[in-house]
SERO-4910 file (N, C-alpha, C, O; in steps of 0.05 Angstrom, whole numbers):
BEGIN
 pado doro    nc1    nc2    nc3   cac1   cac2   cac3    cc1    cc2    cc3    oc1    oc2    oc3
  Met    A   -114   1048    626   -100   1023    616   -114   1020    585   -138   1019    581
  Pro    A    -93   1019    567   -102   1013    538   -115    985    536   -107    966    549
  Tyr    A   -134    986    521   -148    958    511   -131    943    490   -124    955    469
  Thr    A   -126    918    495   -112    901    480   -131    879    466   -148    867    479
  Val    A   -127    874    443   -143    856    435   -137    826    440   -115    819    432
  Pro    A   -152    808    451   -142    784    460   -135    765    436   -149    765    416
  Met    A   -113    749    439   -105    732    415   -127    708    416   -136    699    437
  Pro    A   -134    700    389   -151    678    388   -138    652    396   -115    647    389
  Arg    A   -152    636    412   -143    611    418   -132    595    396   -109    586    397
  Trp    A   -150    589    373   -143    574    350   -132    593    330   -146    612    321
  Gln    A   -109    590    322    -97    607    300   -107    595    272   -104    571    266
  Pro    A   -118    613    256   -129    603    229    -99    595    213    -77    607    213
  Asn    A   -105    575    202    -82    563    186    -57    552    200    -35    548    189
  Ala    A    -65    548    227    -38    540    240    -22    516    231      2    516    234
  Arg    A    -35    498    221    -25    472    212     -8    477    185     14    467    178
  Glu    A    -21    494    172     -7    502    145     18    519    150     39    517    136
  Gln    A     16    537    171     42    550    179     63    536    189     86    540    181
  Leu    A     55    517    210     75    497    220     87    481    200    112    476    201
  Thr    A     71    472    179     85    452    160    102    471    140    126    465    134
  Arg    A     92    491    131    114    508    117    140    516    131    162    515    121
  Ala    A    134    526    156    161    529    173    176    505    174    200    506    167
  Ala    A    163    480    182    182    455    185    194    448    160    218    441    160
  Leu    A    181    449    138    192    441    111    215    461    104    236    452     95
  Ser    A    212    487    109    233    506    103    258    501    120    280    505    111
  Leu    A    252    493    144    276    489    163    291    459    156    315    456    156
  Phe    A    274    440    151    285    415    142    304    417    117    324    404    115
  Ala    A    294    437     99    311    439     75    336    456     80    356    450     68
  Glu    A    335    476     98    356    495    107    377    479    122    400    477    115
  Arg    A    366    465    144    383    455    166    389    425    163    409    414    173
  Gly    A    368    412    149    369    381    152    346    371    170    338    387    187
  Tyr    A    336    352    168    316    340    184    324    339    211    311    350    229
  Glu    A    348    325    214    362    318    242    362    342    256    354    344    279
  Asn    A    372    364    242    381    390    259    359    408    264    365    430    274
  Thr    A    330    402    258    314    418    265    294    405    285    284    383    284
  Thr    A    289    426    307    274    419    329    246    429    328    239    444    310
  Val    A    229    420    346    204    428    345    202    461    356    185    477    347
  Val    A    221    467    375    221    491    382    229    510    360    217    531    358
  Ser    A    249    504    343    254    519    315    233    521    298    231    541    284
  Ile    A    216    501    297    193    501    278    172    523    290    163    540    275
  Val    A    164    521    316    146    541    325    158    567    325    143    585    316
  Glu    A    179    573    331    193    597    328    191    612    301    188    636    299
  Arg    A    193    593    281    194    601    254    164    606    245    159    624    230
  Ala    A    146    591    256    118    596    248    103    617    263     81    626    256
  Gly    A    117    625    285    105    648    303     87    636    322     70    651    331
  Leu    A     85    610    329     65    601    343     76    588    367    100    591    371
  Gly    A     61    573    385     70    559    410     75    531    405     67    521    384
  Lys    A     89    518    424     92    488    426     64    477    431     57    456    420
  Thr    A     49    488    444     23    473    448      6    471    422     -7    450    417
  Thr    A      6    493    405     -4    492    378      7    470    360     -8    457    344
  Phe    A     33    466    362     48    447    347     37    420    357     30    404    339
  Phe    A     35    413    381     30    387    389     -4    383    390    -16    363    400
  Arg    A    -15    405    380    -47    402    376    -50    388    350    -67    371    348
  Tyr    A    -33    394    330    -32    380    304    -16    356    298    -23    339    282
  Phe    A      9    356    313     29    335    305     39    322    334     40    336    354
  Arg    A     46    296    334     57    283    355     86    292    358     96    297    380
  Asp    A     99    293    337    127    299    333    133    311    307    114    313    292
  Lys    A    156    319    299    168    329    274    166    311    252    165    320    229
  Arg    A    165    285    255    160    268    235    131    269    223    127    267    199
  Glu    A    113    272    242     87    273    235     79    297    216     58    297    203
  Val    A     98    318    215     95    339    195     94    328    166     77    334    149
  Leu    A    113    311    164    115    298    138     95    272    133     86    266    111
  Phe    A     90    258    155     71    236    151     47    231    168     35    210    169
  Gly    A     41    254    182     16    254    201    -11    251    188    -29    239    199
  Ala    A    -12    261    168    -41    258    153    -39    228    140    -19    219    130
  Asp    A    -62    217    144    -66    194    127    -65    206     97    -64    230     89
  Ser    A    -67    181     83    -65    187     52    -86    211     46   -109    210     55
  Pro    A    -79    231     31    -99    252     25   -120    243      6   -139    258      1
  Val    A   -118    221     -4   -137    207    -20   -146    179    -10   -130    160     -6
  Asp    A   -172    177     -7   -181    147      4   -183    133    -25   -203    133    -39
  Ala    A   -157    119    -32   -154    104    -54   -174     81    -57   -186     75    -77
  Ala    A   -175     68    -28   -194     45    -27   -223     53    -32   -238     38    -46
  Gly    A   -232     74    -23   -258     86    -25   -264     92    -56   -286     87    -66
  Glu    A   -242    104    -70   -244    109    -96   -248     85   -116   -262     85   -137
  Ile    A   -234     67   -106   -234     39   -120   -262     26   -118   -274     17   -137
  Ala    A   -273     27    -93   -298     16    -86   -321     29   -104   -340     17   -114
  Ala    A   -316     57   -106   -338     75   -120   -334     73   -150   -350     85   -165
  Ala    A   -313     59   -161   -312     59   -189   -336     44   -203   -347     26   -190
  Pro    A   -344     51   -227   -368     36   -237   -366      7   -236   -343     -3   -237
  Ala    A   -386     -7   -233   -385    -38   -229   -371    -50   -250   -355    -67   -245
  Gly    A   -375    -42   -278   -363    -57   -299   -334    -50   -306   -324    -60   -325
  Ala    A   -321    -33   -290   -292    -21   -288   -276    -47   -283   -281    -63   -265
  Ser    A   -255    -49   -304   -233    -65   -298   -216    -62   -274   -215    -39   -265
  Pro    A   -201    -80   -260   -184    -75   -240   -169    -49   -244   -168    -32   -227
  Leu    A   -154    -46   -270   -138    -25   -272   -153      3   -279   -142     24   -276
  Glu    A   -181      1   -289   -198     25   -290   -204     33   -263   -207     57   -258
  Ala    A   -206     17   -247   -216     22   -216   -193     39   -200   -197     58   -185
  Val    A   -166     27   -209   -143     41   -196   -138     68   -210   -129     88   -198
  Ala    A   -146     68   -236   -143     98   -250   -162    116   -240   -159    140   -241
  Ala    A   -185    105   -228   -202    126   -216   -192    132   -191   -200    155   -185
  Ala    A   -177    119   -173   -164    130   -150   -141    148   -159   -138    169   -146
  Leu    A   -126    144   -179   -105    164   -188   -119    190   -198   -106    212   -195
  Asp    A   -143    190   -210   -156    215   -221   -164    230   -194   -162    255   -192
  Ala    A   -175    213   -171   -182    228   -146   -155    242   -136   -157    265   -126
  Ala    A   -132    228   -136   -109    239   -124   -100    264   -138    -87    280   -125
  Gly    A   -105    268   -165   -100    289   -180   -116    313   -173   -107    335   -170
  Ala    A   -141    306   -169   -163    328   -162   -164    337   -132   -172    359   -124
  Gln    A   -156    318   -117   -155    324    -85   -132    331    -73   -131    348    -55
  Ala    A   -109    315    -82    -84    320    -70    -63    334    -85    -52    355    -76
  Phe    A    -58    323   -108    -35    333   -126    -44    356   -147    -44    356   -171
  Thr    A    -51    378   -128    -62    402   -145    -39    422   -150    -20    422   -134
  Pro    A    -39    437   -171    -20    458   -175    -14    475   -152      9    483   -150
  Ala    A    -31    481   -136    -26    497   -110    -10    482    -90      4    495    -74
  Arg    A    -10    453    -90      6    440    -71     34    429    -80     49    416    -67
  Arg    A     38    437   -106     61    420   -119     85    429   -109    104    413   -106
  Glu    A     89    454   -102    116    466    -91    121    453    -63    143    445    -57
  Thr    A    100    452    -47    100    442    -21    109    415    -21    126    406     -7
  Leu    A     94    398    -40     97    369    -41    125    363    -54    135    342    -46
  Ala    A    137    376    -70    161    377    -80    187    379    -57    206    365    -54
  Leu    A    179    403    -41    198    407    -20    198    382      1    219    372      9
  Arg    A    172    373      8    170    350     26    184    326     14    197    312     30
  Gln    A    182    320     -9    196    300    -23    226    302    -21    239    282    -16
  Ser    A    237    325    -25    264    330    -28    276    324      4    298    315      7
  Val    A    260    331     24    267    327     50    270    294     56    290    285     67
  Ile    A    248    281     47    248    252     49    273    238     37    287    221     48
  Asp    A    278    249     11    298    236     -6    325    241      7    344    226      2
  Ala    A    327    261     22    355    265     34    361    252     61    382    256     73
  Asn    A    339    233     72    342    224     96    332    196     95    308    192     93
  Pro    A    351    175     97    344    147     98    322    134    118    308    114    112
  Glu    A    320    148    141    297    140    161    272    151    148    252    136    149
  Leu    A    271    174    136    246    183    123    238    166     98    215    164     91
  Gln    A    256    156     86    255    139     63    240    115     69    222    106     55
  Glu    A    250    104     90    239     78    102    211     86    110    193     70    104
  Arg    A    205    106    123    176    110    132    156    115    108    132    109    109
  Glu    A    168    128     88    152    129     61    148    103     49    126     98     39
  Ala    A    166     86     50    166     62     35    145     48     53    128     37     39
  Leu    A    141     46     79    120     36     93     96     46     89     77     29     90
  Lys    A     91     72     84     65     84     79     57     75     51     33     73     45
  Asn    A     76     69     33     70     59      5     59     27      6     42     17     -9
  Ile    A     72     17     25     61    -15     30     33    -14     41     16    -30     34
  Gly    A     27      4     58      2      7     68    -20     16     45    -43      6     44
  Leu    A    -13     33     29    -28     40      4    -32     16    -11    -55      8    -15
  Thr    A    -12      2    -19    -13    -22    -35    -37    -44    -23    -55    -54    -36
  Ala    A    -32    -48      5    -49    -66     18    -79    -57     19    -97    -74     18
  Ser    A    -83    -29     21   -109    -14     20   -119    -23     -8   -140    -35     -8
  Met    A   -106    -20    -29   -116    -22    -54   -122    -49    -61   -142    -54    -75
  Thr    A   -107    -66    -52   -109    -98    -56   -136   -105    -43   -153   -118    -56
  Asp    A   -140    -97    -17   -164   -107     -6   -191    -91    -20   -213   -102    -20
  Ala    A   -187    -69    -29   -210    -56    -43   -217    -72    -69   -241    -77    -76
  Leu    A   -197    -79    -82   -203    -98   -110   -209   -122   -101   -222   -135   -117
  Arg    A   -203   -135    -77   -212   -161    -72   -244   -159    -63   -259   -178    -67
  Arg    A   -252   -136    -52   -278   -133    -43   -295   -128    -68   -320   -129    -66
  Arg    A   -283   -121    -91   -298   -119   -118   -302   -145   -128   -319   -148   -146
  Gly    A   -288   -167   -118   -292   -192   -131   -270   -200   -149   -272   -220   -163
  Val    A   -246   -185   -147   -224   -189   -165   -207   -211   -151   -202   -209   -127
  Pro    A   -200   -229   -165   -181   -253   -156   -157   -239   -144   -147   -218   -151
  Asp    A   -151   -258   -122   -125   -248   -104   -100   -238   -121    -89   -216   -119
  Leu    A    -94   -256   -136    -66   -251   -150    -70   -226   -171    -52   -209   -174
  Thr    A    -93   -224   -184    -98   -199   -195   -100   -174   -181    -89   -154   -189
  Ser    A   -116   -173   -159   -115   -156   -139    -88   -146   -131    -82   -122   -134
  Thr    A    -72   -163   -122    -44   -158   -109    -25   -147   -133     -9   -129   -128
  Val    A    -28   -156   -158    -12   -145   -181    -23   -117   -187     -7    -98   -189
  Thr    A    -46   -114   -191    -57    -89   -198    -55    -69   -175    -53    -46   -182
  Ala    A    -55    -73   -152    -51    -52   -132    -22    -45   -133    -15    -22   -131
  Gln    A     -5    -63   -136     26    -56   -137     34    -40   -164     52    -23   -167
  Leu    A     18    -47   -181     23    -33   -207     11     -4   -201     25     15   -209
  Gly    A    -11      1   -188    -22     24   -181     -4     42   -161     -3     67   -164
  Thr    A      8     28   -143     27     43   -122     52     51   -144     58     75   -145
  Leu    A     64     33   -159     86     40   -175     79     66   -194     94     85   -195
  Thr    A     56     64   -207     45     83   -225     43    108   -209     52    128   -219
  Leu    A     31    111   -183     32    134   -171     59    146   -162     61    170   -161
  Lys    A     79    130   -156    105    140   -151    119    155   -174    130    177   -173
  Ile    A    115    138   -198    128    150   -222    116    172   -231    129    191   -239
  Ala    A     89    173   -231     75    198   -237     79    220   -217     81    242   -226
  Phe    A     80    216   -195     87    235   -175    116    249   -182    120    273   -183
  Asp    A    133    231   -185    160    242   -191    161    257   -215    175    277   -216
  Arg    A    148    248   -235    148    266   -261    132    290   -258    139    310   -270
  Trp    A    111    292   -242     94    316   -237    110    333   -224    110    356   -232
  Ile    A    128    326   -202    141    351   -190    165    361   -205    175    383   -202
  Ala    A    174    342   -222    198    352   -238    190    370   -263    206    386   -272
  Ala    A    162    367   -274    151    377   -295    153    408   -294    150    418   -272
  Ala    A    157    421   -314    155    450   -315    125    457   -319    109    442   -329
  Gly    A    120    483   -309     92    494   -312     74    480   -293     83    468   -273
  Asn    A     49    482   -298     28    472   -282     16    447   -291     -8    446   -294
  Ala    A     31    427   -295     20    402   -309     -2    392   -289      1    393   -265
  Asp    A    -25    381   -302    -42    367   -283    -31    340   -279    -16    329   -295
  Phe    A    -41    328   -251    -27    302   -248    -44    282   -259    -33    264   -271
  Ala    A    -71    284   -258    -89    260   -270    -80    252   -298    -74    228   -301
  Pro    A    -80    267   -319    -71    259   -341    -42    245   -342    -39    224   -355
  Leu    A    -24    255   -329      2    247   -328      0    216   -315     10    196   -325
  Ala    A    -13    217   -291    -17    189   -283    -28    166   -299    -19    143   -299
  Arg    A    -52    178   -313    -59    157   -333    -40    147   -354    -38    123   -361
  Gln    A    -24    170   -365     -1    163   -383     18    140   -375     25    121   -388
  Val    A     23    149   -348     44    129   -336     31    100   -329     45     80   -328
  Leu    A      5    101   -325     -8     73   -318     -8     60   -343     -4     36   -342
  Ser    A    -14     73   -369    -12     57   -394     14     47   -403     17     27   -417
  Glu    A     39     65   -393     67     56   -397     76     30   -380     91     12   -387
  Val    A     61     34   -352     70     12   -334     55    -15   -346     69    -35   -348
  Gln    A     30    -14   -353     17    -34   -361     28    -47   -388     26    -71   -392
  Ala    A     39    -29   -407     55    -39   -428     78    -54   -424     84    -75   -435
  Ala    A     94    -39   -406    122    -52   -394    115    -80   -380    131    -99   -381
  Ala    A     93    -82   -367     88   -109   -354     80   -131   -371     83   -155   -365
  Thr    A     71   -123   -395     63   -144   -412     84   -152   -436     80   -170   -452
  Gln    A    105   -137   -434    130   -145   -452    143   -169   -443    163   -176   -456
***
C-alpha cells in the first residue's frame, strides 16, 4: 500500500484563500448569487474551514473588526496633539497597517461588491457609525469637549471615506497616509468656509 501524506488540519492562508475566492465570485456572479458552497469549492477548501473563519458570507466582507484600532491610535497620540492631529495619527496608522499597496486590489474589489448591493452599503454605513462613535469616545477620554469630539470624529470618518475612495481610484502605488492627510486638510478647510 503506497504511503500518502496526510493533509494538514489547518490550511496555511485559508482565510486569505476564502476571501479571494468569495470576492471573485461576488464580482462575477453578484453577492446574492454566491453561496458558501461555491466559495469553498473555488478556494479548494471545506465548509468546516469556511465556518472556522466566518459565520456567513457577509462576514467575508465585514467579519474583521476595523483593521486599525482608531481609538487606540487617538489615545496614543502625543499629549499636546490637537483633536484633528490625534485623528490624523489614526489615519496614518490606517495607511501603515490596513491600506497598504499589497492590499489595494483586494480592498478595491471588496468596495465594488459593497457598492453594488444596497444591503451591504447599509452594513458598511453601520460600521462607519461605529468607527465614529469609537473615535468620539477616544477624543472625550483625552479631555476634548463633547461637541468638538463629535465633530472631529465625524470629520475623521468623512476623511477616511474620501481618502479611501481616492486611494483605490489612484493610478500606481499611491501611499494612503499622505493622501489622507491631504484630504483631512481639504475637509478642514471646507468646514471653515
